[in-house]
C-alpha positions as CSV (number, residue, x, y, z in Angstrom):
1,M,0.6,-26.4,-55.0
2,K,4.0,-27.9,-55.3
3,P,5.8,-29.0,-52.1
4,T,8.7,-26.7,-52.8
5,I,6.5,-23.6,-53.1
6,I,4.6,-24.7,-49.9
7,A,7.8,-25.0,-47.9
8,F,9.1,-21.6,-49.2
9,F,5.8,-19.9,-48.2
10,L,5.7,-21.4,-44.7
11,L,9.3,-20.6,-44.1
12,F,8.8,-17.0,-45.1
13,F,5.7,-16.6,-43.1
14,A,7.3,-18.0,-39.9
15,E,10.4,-15.8,-40.2
16,S,8.3,-12.7,-40.7
17,M,6.0,-13.5,-37.8
18,L,8.8,-14.4,-35.3
19,A,11.4,-11.8,-36.2
20,Q,12.3,-10.2,-32.8
21,T,15.2,-8.3,-31.4
22,L,15.2,-9.1,-27.7
23,D,18.0,-7.2,-26.2
24,S,18.0,-8.0,-22.5
25,V,16.3,-9.9,-19.8
26,L,13.8,-8.2,-17.5
27,T,13.6,-10.0,-14.2
28,L,10.6,-10.1,-11.9
29,Q,12.6,-8.3,-9.3
30,Q,13.5,-5.5,-11.7
31,F,10.0,-5.2,-12.9
32,L,8.4,-5.0,-9.5
33,S,11.0,-2.6,-8.2
34,N,10.2,-0.3,-11.1
35,I,6.5,-0.7,-10.3
36,K,7.1,0.2,-6.6
37,Q,9.0,3.3,-7.5
38,E,7.4,4.6,-10.6
39,H,3.7,3.5,-10.8
40,P,1.1,6.2,-9.9
41,V,-0.6,3.9,-7.4
42,A,2.7,3.4,-5.7
43,R,3.5,7.1,-5.7
44,N,0.1,7.9,-4.2
45,A,0.7,5.2,-1.6
46,E,4.0,6.9,-0.6
47,L,2.1,10.3,-0.4
48,L,0.1,8.7,2.4
49,L,3.2,8.9,4.6
50,R,3.4,12.7,4.0
51,Q,-0.3,13.0,4.6
52,A,0.2,11.2,8.0
53,E,3.0,13.6,9.0
54,A,0.9,16.6,8.0
55,Q,-2.0,15.4,10.1
56,V,0.3,14.9,13.1
57,R,1.8,18.4,12.6
58,Q,-1.7,19.8,12.4
59,A,-2.7,18.2,15.7
60,R,0.4,19.5,17.4
61,G,-0.6,22.9,16.3
62,A,-3.2,22.9,19.1
63,F,-0.2,23.4,21.5
64,D,1.5,26.1,19.5
65,P,2.1,29.5,21.3
66,K,-0.5,32.1,20.2
67,L,-0.2,35.9,20.0
68,F,-3.3,37.9,20.6
69,S,-4.3,41.5,20.6
70,D,-7.5,43.4,21.3
71,W,-7.9,47.3,20.9
72,Q,-11.1,49.3,21.2
73,Q,-11.8,53.0,21.3
74,K,-15.1,55.0,21.6
75,S,-15.5,58.7,20.9
76,F,-18.8,60.7,20.8
77,D,-19.6,64.4,20.6
78,G,-15.9,65.3,20.8
79,K,-15.4,63.2,24.0
80,R,-13.2,60.2,24.3
81,Y,-15.3,57.8,26.2
82,Y,-12.6,55.1,26.5
83,R,-9.6,53.5,24.8
84,T,-8.6,50.0,25.9
85,G,-6.0,47.6,24.5
86,E,-4.5,44.3,25.4
87,M,-1.8,42.2,23.7
88,G,0.1,39.2,24.8
89,A,0.8,35.5,24.2
90,K,-0.7,32.2,25.4
91,V,0.9,28.7,25.5
92,T,-1.2,25.6,26.0
93,T,0.8,22.7,27.2
94,Q,0.3,18.9,26.7
95,W,-0.4,18.6,30.4
96,G,-3.6,20.7,30.3
97,M,-2.1,23.9,31.8
98,E,-2.3,27.2,30.0
99,F,0.2,30.0,30.5
100,K,-0.5,33.6,29.6
101,A,1.6,36.8,29.5
102,S,-0.1,40.1,28.5
103,Y,0.0,43.8,28.7
104,T,-3.2,46.0,29.1
105,N,-3.7,49.8,29.1
106,A,-6.9,51.8,29.4
107,S,-7.8,55.5,29.4
108,G,-10.8,57.8,28.9
109,S,-13.5,59.8,30.8
110,F,-16.1,57.1,31.0
111,L,-14.2,53.9,31.9
112,N,-15.8,51.2,33.8
113,P,-14.3,51.4,37.3
114,E,-13.3,47.7,37.1
115,E,-11.2,48.6,34.1
116,L,-9.2,51.3,35.8
117,L,-5.5,50.6,35.6
118,P,-2.3,52.2,36.8
119,D,-1.0,55.0,34.6
120,P,1.8,52.9,33.1
121,G,-0.7,50.1,32.2
122,Q,-0.6,46.6,33.6
123,A,1.4,43.5,32.7
124,V,-0.2,40.2,33.6
125,L,1.3,36.7,34.2
126,G,-1.4,34.1,34.3
127,L,-1.9,30.4,34.8
128,S,-5.0,28.3,34.2
129,I,-5.3,24.6,35.3
130,P,-8.3,22.2,34.9
131,L,-8.5,20.4,38.3
132,L,-11.0,17.7,37.3
133,N,-12.3,17.4,33.8
134,G,-9.3,17.8,31.4
135,L,-6.6,17.4,34.0
136,F,-5.3,14.0,32.6
137,F,-6.9,14.1,29.1
138,D,-8.6,16.6,26.9
139,A,-9.7,17.2,23.3
140,N,-6.3,18.5,22.3
141,R,-4.4,15.5,23.6
142,A,-7.0,13.2,22.1
143,G,-6.5,14.9,18.7
144,L,-2.8,14.4,18.9
145,N,-3.1,10.7,19.9
146,S,-5.6,10.2,17.1
147,A,-3.4,11.8,14.5
148,T,-0.5,9.7,15.7
149,L,-2.6,6.5,15.3
150,D,-3.7,7.8,11.9
151,R,-0.1,7.7,10.9
152,D,0.0,4.0,11.7
153,G,-3.3,3.5,9.9
154,L,-2.2,5.4,6.8
155,D,1.0,3.3,6.7
156,A,-1.2,0.2,6.8
157,D,-3.2,1.6,3.9
158,R,0.0,2.3,2.0
159,R,1.1,-1.3,2.6
160,G,-2.3,-2.6,1.4
161,L,-2.1,-0.5,-1.8
162,L,1.4,-1.7,-2.6
163,N,0.5,-5.3,-1.7
164,D,-2.4,-5.4,-4.2
165,L,-0.4,-3.5,-6.9
166,L,2.6,-5.8,-6.7
167,L,0.3,-8.9,-6.9
168,Q,-1.4,-7.5,-10.0
169,A,2.0,-6.6,-11.5
170,G,3.5,-9.9,-10.6
171,I,0.7,-11.9,-12.2
172,T,0.9,-9.7,-15.3
173,Y,4.7,-10.5,-15.5
174,L,4.1,-14.2,-15.0
175,N,1.4,-14.2,-17.7
176,W,3.9,-12.5,-20.0
177,T,6.5,-15.1,-19.1
178,I,4.2,-18.0,-19.7
179,A,3.2,-16.5,-23.1
180,Y,6.8,-16.1,-24.0
181,N,7.7,-19.7,-23.0
182,Q,4.6,-21.1,-24.8
183,L,5.6,-19.1,-27.9
184,Q,9.2,-20.6,-27.7
185,V,7.9,-24.2,-27.4
186,T,5.3,-23.7,-30.2
187,E,8.0,-22.1,-32.4
188,Q,10.3,-25.0,-31.8
189,A,7.6,-27.5,-32.6
190,Y,6.8,-25.6,-35.8
191,Q,10.4,-25.4,-36.9
192,L,10.8,-29.1,-36.1
193,S,7.7,-30.1,-38.1
194,L,9.0,-27.9,-41.0
195,T,12.4,-29.5,-40.9
196,R,10.8,-33.0,-40.9
197,F,8.5,-32.0,-43.8
198,R,11.6,-30.9,-45.9
199,G,13.3,-34.2,-45.1
200,I,10.3,-36.3,-46.1
201,R,9.8,-34.2,-49.2
202,E,13.4,-34.9,-50.3
203,S,12.9,-38.6,-49.5
204,Y,9.7,-38.6,-51.6
205,F,11.6,-37.0,-54.6
206,V,14.2,-39.8,-54.5
207,G,11.5,-42.5,-54.1
208,D,12.3,-43.5,-50.5
209,K,9.0,-42.3,-49.0
210,P,5.4,-42.5,-50.2
211,A,3.4,-39.4,-51.1
212,V,1.1,-39.9,-48.1
213,D,4.0,-39.2,-45.7
214,T,4.5,-35.8,-47.2
215,I,0.8,-35.0,-46.6
216,E,1.1,-36.3,-43.1
217,T,4.0,-34.1,-42.3
218,F,2.6,-31.1,-44.1
219,T,-0.6,-31.4,-42.0
220,Q,1.5,-31.3,-38.9
221,V,3.2,-28.1,-40.2
222,Q,-0.2,-26.5,-40.7
223,N,-1.4,-27.5,-37.2
224,W,1.6,-25.9,-35.6
225,Q,1.3,-22.9,-37.8
226,L,-2.2,-22.3,-36.4
227,E,-0.9,-22.9,-32.9
228,L,1.9,-20.5,-33.5
229,N,-0.4,-17.7,-34.6
230,D,-2.4,-18.1,-31.4
231,A,0.7,-18.2,-29.2
232,L,2.1,-15.0,-30.9
233,T,-1.2,-13.1,-30.4
234,V,-1.3,-14.1,-26.7
235,Y,2.3,-13.0,-26.3
236,R,1.7,-9.7,-27.9
237,N,-1.3,-9.0,-25.7
238,A,0.7,-10.0,-22.7
239,S,3.4,-7.5,-23.7
240,L,0.8,-4.8,-23.9
241,G,-0.1,-5.5,-20.3
242,M,3.5,-5.2,-19.4
243,R,3.8,-1.8,-21.1
244,A,0.7,-0.5,-19.3
245,L,2.3,-1.2,-15.9
246,R,5.9,-0.1,-16.7
247,W,6.5,3.7,-16.0
248,N,9.5,5.9,-16.3
249,N,9.8,9.3,-14.6
250,G,6.0,9.5,-14.1
251,R,5.2,8.5,-17.7
252,P,3.8,5.2,-19.0
253,T,5.5,3.2,-21.8
254,P,3.7,4.1,-25.0
255,A,1.7,1.2,-26.5
256,D,3.4,1.5,-29.9
257,S,7.0,1.7,-28.5
258,P,9.5,-1.1,-29.2
259,W,9.4,-3.8,-26.6
260,N,12.9,-5.3,-26.6
261,W,12.7,-7.3,-23.4
262,Q,12.5,-11.0,-22.7
263,P,11.5,-12.5,-19.4
264,E,13.8,-14.7,-17.2
265,R,13.4,-18.4,-17.3
266,L,10.0,-19.6,-16.1
267,N,11.4,-21.8,-13.3
268,Q,13.4,-18.8,-12.0
269,A,10.7,-16.1,-12.2
270,V,9.8,-16.4,-8.6
271,Q,12.7,-17.1,-6.2
272,L,10.9,-16.4,-2.9
273,P,11.7,-18.5,0.2
274,A,9.2,-21.3,0.5
275,M,8.3,-21.4,4.2
276,P,5.9,-23.5,6.2
277,I,2.4,-22.2,6.7
278,D,3.0,-21.5,10.3
279,S,5.6,-18.9,9.4
280,F,2.9,-16.9,7.6
281,T,0.0,-17.3,10.1
282,Q,2.2,-16.3,13.1
283,G,2.2,-12.5,13.4
284,L,-0.5,-12.1,10.8
285,E,-2.3,-9.5,12.9
286,L,0.8,-7.3,13.0
287,Q,1.8,-7.6,9.3
288,H,-1.4,-7.8,7.2
289,P,-2.4,-4.3,6.2
290,D,-6.2,-4.9,6.7
291,L,-5.7,-6.3,10.2
292,R,-3.3,-3.5,11.1
293,A,-5.8,-0.9,9.9
294,L,-8.6,-2.5,12.1
295,R,-6.2,-2.6,15.1
296,V,-5.7,1.2,14.6
297,D,-9.5,1.7,14.5
298,L,-9.8,-0.1,17.8
299,R,-7.0,2.0,19.3
300,Q,-8.6,5.2,18.0
301,L,-12.0,4.2,19.5
302,D,-10.1,3.6,22.8
303,V,-8.9,7.2,22.6
304,E,-12.5,8.4,22.0
305,R,-13.7,6.3,25.0
306,K,-11.0,7.8,27.2
307,L,-12.1,11.3,26.2
308,A,-15.8,10.5,26.7
309,A,-15.0,9.1,30.2
310,E,-13.4,12.4,31.0
311,Q,-16.7,14.1,30.5
312,F,-18.2,12.3,33.4
313,K,-16.1,14.5,35.7
314,P,-17.2,17.9,36.9
315,R,-15.6,20.9,35.2
316,L,-13.5,22.8,37.7
317,D,-11.0,25.2,36.3
318,F,-8.6,27.3,38.4
319,S,-6.9,30.5,37.2
320,Y,-4.4,32.8,38.7
321,N,-3.1,36.1,37.3
322,L,-0.2,38.0,38.8
323,L,-0.8,41.8,38.2
324,G,1.9,44.3,37.8
325,R,2.2,48.1,37.8
326,G,3.3,48.5,34.3
327,F,5.9,45.8,34.0
328,D,6.9,46.0,37.7
329,F,5.5,43.0,39.5
330,S,7.1,43.9,42.8
331,P,4.4,44.9,45.4
332,A,7.0,46.5,47.7
333,T,6.0,49.8,49.3
334,K,7.8,52.4,51.5
335,E,6.0,50.9,54.5
336,N,7.1,47.3,53.6
337,P,10.1,47.4,51.3
338,T,10.7,43.6,51.5
339,L,8.1,40.9,50.9
340,T,8.3,37.2,50.8
341,L,7.3,35.2,47.7
342,T,4.0,34.2,49.3
343,E,3.3,37.8,50.2
344,A,4.2,39.0,46.7
345,L,1.9,36.4,45.0
346,G,-0.9,37.2,47.4
347,T,-0.9,41.0,47.1
348,N,-1.6,41.9,43.5
349,F,-3.5,39.1,41.8
350,K,-6.7,38.0,40.1
351,L,-8.0,34.6,41.1
352,G,-10.8,32.5,39.5
353,L,-12.6,29.2,39.9
354,N,-15.1,28.0,37.3
355,F,-17.4,25.0,38.0
356,S,-20.0,23.2,35.9
357,F,-21.6,19.7,35.9
358,P,-24.5,18.3,33.9
359,L,-26.9,16.7,36.3
360,L,-28.4,13.9,34.1
361,L,-25.3,13.2,32.0
362,R,-27.5,12.0,29.1
363,K,-25.2,13.4,26.4
364,E,-22.2,11.8,28.1
365,R,-23.8,8.5,28.7
366,G,-25.2,8.3,25.1
367,K,-21.7,9.2,23.7
368,M,-20.1,6.5,25.8
369,E,-22.6,3.9,24.7
370,L,-22.1,4.7,21.1
371,I,-18.4,4.3,21.4
372,Q,-18.7,1.0,23.2
373,I,-21.0,-0.3,20.4
374,K,-18.5,0.8,17.8
375,Q,-15.8,-1.0,19.7
376,L,-17.8,-4.2,19.7
377,Q,-18.6,-3.9,16.0
378,T,-15.0,-3.2,15.1
379,G,-13.8,-6.1,17.3
380,N,-16.2,-8.5,15.6
381,K,-15.1,-7.2,12.2
382,F,-11.5,-7.7,13.2
383,D,-12.1,-11.4,14.2
384,Q,-14.1,-12.1,11.0
385,K,-11.4,-10.4,8.8
386,R,-8.7,-12.4,10.5
387,I,-10.5,-15.7,9.8
388,E,-11.1,-14.7,6.2
389,I,-7.5,-13.7,5.6
390,E,-6.1,-16.9,7.3
391,N,-8.5,-19.1,5.3
392,K,-7.5,-17.4,2.1
393,L,-3.8,-17.7,3.0
394,R,-4.2,-21.5,3.7
395,S,-6.2,-21.9,0.4
396,Y,-3.4,-20.3,-1.6
397,F,-0.8,-22.3,0.3
398,N,-2.7,-25.5,-0.5
399,D,-2.7,-24.5,-4.2
400,Y,1.0,-23.8,-4.0
401,E,1.8,-27.2,-2.4
402,N,-0.4,-29.0,-5.0
403,T,1.4,-27.3,-8.0
404,R,4.8,-28.0,-6.4
405,Q,3.9,-31.7,-6.3
406,Q,2.5,-31.6,-9.8
407,I,5.6,-30.0,-11.1
408,Q,7.7,-32.9,-9.8
409,R,5.3,-35.4,-11.5
410,Y,5.4,-33.5,-14.8
411,Q,9.2,-33.4,-14.8
412,V,9.2,-37.2,-14.8
413,L,6.4,-37.4,-17.4
414,V,8.3,-35.1,-19.8
415,R,11.4,-37.2,-19.5
416,N,9.4,-40.4,-20.2
417,L,7.7,-38.9,-23.2
418,Q,11.1,-37.7,-24.6
419,A,12.4,-41.3,-24.1
420,L,9.4,-42.7,-26.0
421,L,9.8,-40.2,-28.8
422,Q,13.5,-41.1,-29.2
423,A,12.7,-44.8,-29.2
424,E,10.0,-44.3,-31.9
425,Q,12.5,-42.3,-34.0
426,R,15.0,-45.2,-33.8
427,K,12.3,-47.6,-34.8
428,L,11.4,-45.4,-37.8
429,E,15.1,-45.4,-38.9
430,A,14.9,-49.2,-38.7
431,G,11.7,-49.3,-40.8
432,E,9.5,-50.5,-37.9
433,S,7.5,-47.3,-37.3
434,S,5.7,-44.6,-39.3
435,I,5.5,-40.8,-39.6
436,F,2.0,-41.0,-38.0
437,L,3.4,-42.6,-34.8
438,I,6.3,-40.1,-34.7
439,N,3.9,-37.2,-35.1
440,S,1.6,-38.6,-32.4
441,R,4.5,-39.1,-29.9
442,E,5.8,-35.6,-30.7
443,Q,2.4,-34.0,-30.4
444,K,1.9,-35.6,-26.9
445,L,5.3,-34.5,-25.8
446,I,4.8,-30.9,-26.9
447,E,1.3,-30.7,-25.4
448,T,2.8,-31.9,-22.1
449,Q,5.6,-29.3,-22.3
450,L,3.0,-26.6,-22.8
451,K,1.0,-27.8,-19.8
452,F,4.2,-28.0,-17.9
453,N,4.9,-24.3,-18.7
454,K,1.4,-23.3,-17.5
455,L,1.9,-25.3,-14.4
456,Q,5.2,-23.6,-13.6
457,G,3.5,-20.3,-14.1
458,E,0.6,-21.3,-11.8
459,F,3.2,-22.4,-9.2
460,A,4.8,-18.9,-9.3
461,K,1.4,-17.2,-9.1
462,N,0.4,-19.3,-6.1
463,L,3.6,-18.5,-4.3
464,L,3.1,-14.8,-5.0
465,S,-0.5,-15.1,-3.8
466,V,0.7,-16.7,-0.5
467,Y,2.9,-13.7,0.2
468,W,0.1,-11.4,-0.9
469,A,-2.5,-13.1,1.4
470,A,0.0,-12.7,4.3
471,G,0.5,-9.0,3.4
472,R,4.2,-9.4,2.8
473,L,4.8,-8.5,-0.8
474,P,5.9,-4.8,-0.1
475,L,8.6,-6.2,2.2
476,L,10.1,-8.4,-0.6
477,F,10.5,-6.0,-3.6
């Protein structure tokens, strides 16, 4: 094959493979902000807040006023035995007291004497108070406290979901950025080798260069052509990963849609503040989602323990009901037209005391022991989890520090290799070097640049991982 035909084929192939219309830059901040707002996992995470509010609302329902009604009638052989009815409202407060207001009427030939009422019926104003068990804490208040703590726990779960999602998306973006930069370097190397091949070919035609130099440069073109194919495939696959994560109005980006985006520069992809390790480990218990969730578990177990401790008290409930004649609660009579408040409350009333207490307390003691065991288990789990998270955080921080130092060394190495290549090119112009040495210098420089790109990407990934290990990614994007 003639050199001119070879050059034309390679040039056409490269242009067809690399034709792109990249319209605008997609930054990491923009990409992760889109993920946080549009991705289904992020939307489900936000729904956890609504779930928490619904649970608190449900628990508060135990203290809602309640209307009640009860109506019964019995007739047999044409006789009305009785007809009774009661309607009213109850209010349970967050202090354990229950208030009641009702109206009762009763009539019939065979009423129980206890159910005999005044002709206009009877209104009742009642109060019920637990004097021992349930006075300071009960199941309703425990349910409300638990639901309130669940709100903190679900918020921690939301933070954990977002933290993991943003790390996954950030690494996907950085892989795409690395692939794009590798493609750019490889394309430049290919174009440079192609330009050199054309120059050597022209020199060969005029007799200035031997034929072996054209073979040497053409071999370099073929090598970079293979590298370019691989880099292009990696970039396309990385772009597919980006499409899979980018959503718009609840819909994913189709895999066959145009992708006219390019990433920001690799050394600017992650611009997070680089802080010392102590700034991450301090306050870790309050910020990391997993540790926050375990702290909520411990607080909920404390609520259960408090409720279980209440069961060791005897049950003593006091109730008082003020009875009226119809809706008239005044007990005044013709003989005594004026009554004091004490006399009024002590004239027409219904009073009650209910007492109960289990003698062996086996159920209560067993419940308390189970809760204490769970508290010990959860406390041990919390301590172990904190050690694991802190070790993981320090490990990522060590990787971050290592890559940061390696980047500084690679910057010097790239500059030195560029200087060596330029010196070799000047020697070639003076006739003191060869195409083989030029290609070797250039190959070493480009390989180092490709490694440098990967190192910059790893540096960005490690920095993201440090913030992820500290549970802080949702606070940044």
